[in-house]
ROKOL-110211 format. One record per residue (C-alpha): residue in one letter; x, y, z. Coordinates in steps of 0.001 Angstrom, whole numbers, padded with zeros to 6 digits, always signed. Layout:
# residues N
AXYZ ...
# end
This chain:
# residues 326
X+016569+129368+041403 X+016352+125604+040134 X+013486+125302+036936 X+012700+121394+037989 X+009319+120648+038737 X+008159+120418+042366 X+007829+116394+042600 X+004293+115027+043100 X+003478+113021+045609 X+002002+109792+045156 X-001212+108616+046109 X-001830+105593+048521 X-004840+103050+049093 X-007889+105766+049749 X-008282+102824+052850 X-005334+103184+054143 X-005897+107567+054288 X-009466+106358+056206 X-007613+104246+058863 X-005316+106988+059033 X-008326+108962+059719 X-009805+106844+062291 X-006681+105989+064608 X-006175+110115+064641 X-009937+110315+065430 X-008867+107807+068283 X-006274+110029+069443 X-007794+112792+069407 X-011387+111763+071720 X-009560+109698+074034 X-006619+111999+075084 X-004506+109279+074887 X-002250+109142+071671 X-001377+105750+071734 X-001362+105920+067741 X+001791+106368+066023 X+002268+107903+062395 X+005733+107766+061514 X+007895+104808+062131 X+011840+105238+061704 X+013109+101737+061292 X+016926+101012+061361 X+017953+098982+059196 X+022049+098541+059537 X+023838+099407+062331 X+027233+100099+059934 X+027605+102864+058806 X+030739+104995+056852 X+031372+108096+058582 X+032126+108572+061990 X+030018+111731+063163 X+031388+113303+066779 X+027126+113762+067553 X+026192+109793+066862 X+025908+107238+068698 X+025104+104406+066237 X+028751+103941+064417 X+030541+103610+068401 X+027940+100064+069129 X+027774+098442+066240 X+025213+094804+065709 X+025410+092470+062817 X+022530+092747+059868 X+019275+091479+060270 X+018606+088763+057870 X+016335+090375+055640 X+013271+087867+056041 X+013482+089707+059431 X+013528+092828+057885 X+010830+092256+055250 X+008048+091271+058547 X+009211+094495+060231 X+007695+095762+056909 X+004447+093887+057070 X+004246+094898+060635 X+004371+098613+060661 X+002375+098158+057344 X-000418+096656+058940 X-000030+099324+062417 X-001502+103260+062224 X+001966+104174+060993 X+001534+106478+057734 X+005214+107427+057164 X+008243+104789+057018 X+011600+105940+057640 X+014782+104205+056024 X+018268+104847+058045 X+021126+103854+059978 X+023842+103070+059874 X+024165+103927+056203 X+021531+101686+054536 X+023055+101936+050886 X+026093+099437+052964 X+023159+096712+052681 X+023720+095067+049403 X+019972+094299+049295 X+018413+097753+050088 X+017448+097501+046771 X+015082+094578+047046 X+013944+095734+050797 X+013177+099521+049090 X+010653+097497+046217 X+009089+095237+049117 X+007989+098795+050451 X+006659+100264+047735 X+004328+097522+047586 X+002698+098660+050353 X+000346+101253+052109 X+003593+103687+053005 X+005156+107033+051916 X+008952+105950+052157 X+011949+108509+053380 X+015088+107094+052820 X+017957+109106+054812 X+021731+108616+053987 X+024774+110741+054169 X+025488+110293+049838 X+028837+109146+050577 X+027801+106447+048386 X+025367+107892+045573 X+027872+107704+042486 X+028625+103472+043865 X+025061+102642+043475 X+022001+102648+041437 X+020762+106188+043433 X+018719+106973+040305 X+016976+103731+040920 X+016281+103351+043811 X+014639+106945+043943 X+012349+105522+042472 X+011056+103898+044996 X+011075+106898+047514 X+008724+109653+047893 X+011314+112003+050179 X+014969+111059+050217 X+016985+112484+052793 X+020562+113240+052302 X+022458+114149+055620 X+025371+117243+055002 X+027194+118862+057612 X+030646+119061+058915 X+029965+116029+061081 X+029473+113573+057855 X+032457+115305+056128 X+030513+115736+053018 X+029794+119380+052321 X+030818+118667+048702 X+027445+117638+048168 X+026357+120662+047551 X+027059+121856+044735 X+025073+118492+043802 X+021431+119175+044559 X+020234+120671+041709 X+020898+116537+039957 X+019669+114764+043354 X+016626+117160+042703 X+016365+115600+039467 X+015201+112275+040601 X+011576+112090+041998 X+011431+111784+045222 X+010976+115383+047238 X+014747+115922+048689 X+016181+117548+051496 X+019668+118096+052932 X+019457+116980+056514 X+021479+119280+058442 X+022430+118550+062248 X+023998+121863+063260 X+027390+121646+065898 X+028143+124373+068101 X+031654+125787+066574 X+029240+126154+062931 X+025985+128107+063135 X+027810+130700+061449 X+027697+128568+058747 X+024050+127532+058312 X+022631+129992+055766 X+024901+129092+052841 X+023287+125096+052856 X+020114+127407+053310 X+020743+129323+050666 X+022289+125995+047951 X+019134+124235+049389 X+016705+127264+048363 X+018726+127696+044813 X+018209+124250+043958 X+014699+124007+044521 X+015112+121423+047419 X+013902+120951+050907 X+016486+121373+054297 X+015294+119815+058449 X+017510+121572+060724 X+018442+120261+063943 X+020566+120605+067232 X+023921+118097+067456 X+021687+116802+070448 X+023666+115463+073082 X+023127+111554+073009 X+024498+109198+075697 X+028773+108361+074552 X+028903+111456+072547 X+030485+114306+072287 X+028695+117734+074227 X+028004+119973+070330 X+024814+121484+071036 X+024826+124767+069868 X+023659+127823+072413 X+019791+126799+071618 X+018171+130965+072232 X+020750+131087+069034 X+020522+128357+066882 X+016779+128956+067112 X+017046+132129+066143 X+018795+131976+063561 X+017094+128782+062277 X+013688+131550+061921 X+015161+133858+060701 X+016258+132139+057922 X+012673+130245+057368 X+012093+134136+056799 X+014488+134934+054137 X+014034+131460+052403 X+010130+130099+052398 X+009650+126996+051791 X+013100+125461+051872 X+013754+125030+055711 X+010812+121997+056949 X+011984+122449+060535 X+008818+122675+062430 X+008145+126577+064446 X+006618+123862+067508 X+010171+122231+067744 X+011825+125656+067571 X+009990+127199+070415 X+009875+124465+072823 X+013381+122683+072151 X+014201+123491+075648 X+010895+123552+076708 X+010735+119992+079827 X+007825+117816+078933 X+007679+118529+075040 X+008129+115174+073764 X+005101+113906+072110 X+004236+109592+070918 X+003381+110458+067526 X+006253+108401+066316 X+008439+105109+067427 X+010968+103665+066053 X+012558+100497+065180 X+016240+099493+065907 X+018805+097402+064328 X+018105+094185+065629 X+014204+094014+065155 X+013281+095783+068975 X+010608+098432+069102 X+011937+101728+070744 X+008778+103266+072345 X+007968+105594+072871 X+011166+107189+072461 X+014695+105566+072908 X+015768+107799+075608 X+013359+107443+078354 X+012332+103454+078158 X+014032+100328+077250 X+013412+098650+073949 X+010338+096707+074184 X+009045+093858+071279 X+010667+092423+068877 X+009018+093680+065677 X+009571+090621+063660 X+007584+088692+066091 X+004654+090704+067462 X+002167+092429+066269 X+003011+096369+066924 X-000798+097264+066944 X-002134+094997+070071 X+001324+096330+071928 X+000231+099305+071775 X-002647+098859+073736 X-000779+096745+076471 X-000284+097985+079290 X+003074+098021+078904 X+002567+100514+076371 X+000915+102681+078681 X+003009+102681+081409 X+005845+103702+078436 X+003522+106177+077430 X+002950+107696+081028 X+006818+107253+081484 X+007701+110077+078688 X+005088+112307+079997 X+007113+112700+082755 X+010749+112155+081292 X+012671+115481+081636 X+015927+114397+080176 X+014921+116814+077142 X+016732+115295+074789 X+016169+117843+072156 X+015711+114609+069984 X+013776+116348+066662 X+011652+112779+066035 X+009845+113489+069705 X+009949+117323+069318 X+008783+118126+066339 X+005386+117439+066684 X+002643+118161+069272 X+001409+114856+070797 X-002483+116568+071075 X-001416+116366+066615 X-002899+119937+066779 X-003421+121569+063469 X-002070+124404+063768 X+001701+121838+063982 X+000614+119558+061427 X-000275+123094+058549 X+003705+124019+060291 X+005111+120951+059237 X+003759+120398+055830 X+003103+123666+054399 X+006731+123585+052630 X+005686+120797+050999 X+002765+121869+050003 X+003501+122879+046495 X+004105+118868+045429 X+000569+117653+047603 X-001320+119501+044889 
# end
């Protein structure tokens, strides 16, 4: 077992926690759940991987100017969002990603950064890591980077909470345990999700019951390692189980709300306030459309938490981080 001390999540300004509680209470009392607390921001559509289960690299678009990226970060920081996830494509392909991370660090937001790790040895990652709260490294057969499991003990010393993000394709479910064992020994986390069948991608979705049973078994065998929520696993094949507690800003700055599967893009998040949009008739229409969506896309972003943000599922999601919250 890795002996590195557990990282500690930094404290945001007290005003941010108070505003989050305000939005949480408003959601709970109104039963409308209009306020998202998690935002994934695709700062780039370019990628150095060609994963069969992913549609990003199949639909390239020009990089947004940094000024537009920063305006969107301002907008997110002024909304109900507590955690901002920086994703791609591959964010490390942006030459200005360091400046973007430095800017986010000045905002009352927790920062999650996702990378395939293929450029880690060619970027100043130890410096970048100081600007992150959570570092997710996608390591699986699709990304063709399984050697990075051997480097997890080193990554765990960088400061943020490190998590292997594992997409399980149909033919590789039997290989999941050795990956989780590597994470457990390194003292890192693992988030496990099936290869969802997105439009235009290959159908590599594993058999859901087999996937669910294996992840639940491994959660018992390797406690405090897998952060995939029980709620997600139990409702993977239950229609209408997705939620509105997150939103996504695409690589052109347009907002998907509440998800990318059942609605078209809405506002330009570099121009229009997110909070105002959430109160609009269009946003209400979008939330209603999600509630009646029967696509059952299996996306972790939309299935991981209850729409009611129940205490039970919140504890389930946070329990693996408990030692870092002390």
